[in-house]
N, C-alpha and C positions, 0 to 999 in steps of 0.2 A: 265391236263384238261385246255382247253382254257377259258379265262375269258368270262363272259356273255357280249354280244354285242348288246343289245336292245337299240336303239336310236330313240327317237321321234323327228320328225321335224314338226314344225307348220308353215304353210304358208297361204296366201290368194291367190285367183285366179287372183287378180290384185293388183297393188300397189296404184292406184288412183281410187276412186269411186265418182260418182255424188252423191249429197245430196239426200237421200232417196232410193238409189240403194241397193239391197240385196248384202251383203258381204258373200262370200263363204269361209269358213275356212277349211283347209285341214290338217289333222293329218296323217303323213306318218311314217311308220317304215322304217328307213333308215339303220338299223343295220342288223346283220346277224342272230339274234335269234328272236323267236316269243315274242311279247309283250302280256302279259296277266295281265290285271288289270281292275279295275272299272273305270267308267266314260264314256265319258270325262267330265271334268269340264272346262268350257270356261269362262275366265275373260277378260273383255275389259276395258282398262284404257285410259283416254285422255292423251294428250301430257304433262300435268302437273302431271301425276301419280295418278289421282283420278279414283277410280273404278266407271265406269258408267253402267256396265252391267255384270251380272254373271248368268250362268245357268249350271245345272248339269244333267247328265243322270245317273239314278241309275240302271245301268246295267253292265254286265261284258263284256269286249271287249277282243277279241283275234285277234291280227293283225300280220299276217305273214310278213316276210321280203319283202319289196317292196309294200305291200298293204297299202291302205289309207282308212280313214273314213272322211266324210264331215259333216259340220255343217253350218247352215246359220244364219245370224243375220240381222235383218231389220232396223238397225241403230236407235233403240229406247233405251232409258235408262230403268231402272227398273220400272219406273212409266208409261212407254209407250209413252214418249215424244221423238220427233225427237232430236237426238244429233246435235250440231252445227258442221260446218266445222272445222276440226282440224286434227292433227296427232293423231293416235290411235295405241295402242299396244294390240295385242291379245295374251293371254296366254292360252295354252292348257295343261291340266294335266290328266294323267291316274295314278291311284294309287289303292293300295289294295294288299293283299297277300304278304305284306312285300316289295313291289316294288313301286317306284314313278318315273314316266317319265314325264318330262315337257320341254317345249320350248316356245319361244315367237317370234312374228314377228310384224313389223310395217307396217302401211298403212295410206293413207290420204283420208279424205273426203273433197271434194271441191265443190264450186258452179261454174259451167261453165256459162259464158255469151258469147253469140254469137252475134256479130254485123254484120249486112248485109248492105253493102253500095250499093246503086243503082245508 
């Protein structure tokens, strides 16, 4: 019997976001077997490793090979305040039924300034 090959890949739709822009988080099954677990749990850490946001879906997910689920984050902390420009790490976790699948990805939130010379 072949080993189980369920692999969760967590990415964002971009690497750099404007301050206040919605961040789209993508959880993809890049393995050869179906992922079946609860969640997702989404944790977002700042560049210093401090947890700034966490949210969980109390539902059961079945993700076939090559399929994805998406989650959005509005760049606010647990208190609803805008987070500052920084490097951020998003961690996605599916767990339950004796299985745990997790991965993380890095992205940046920046302030763009546009100077126009006439």
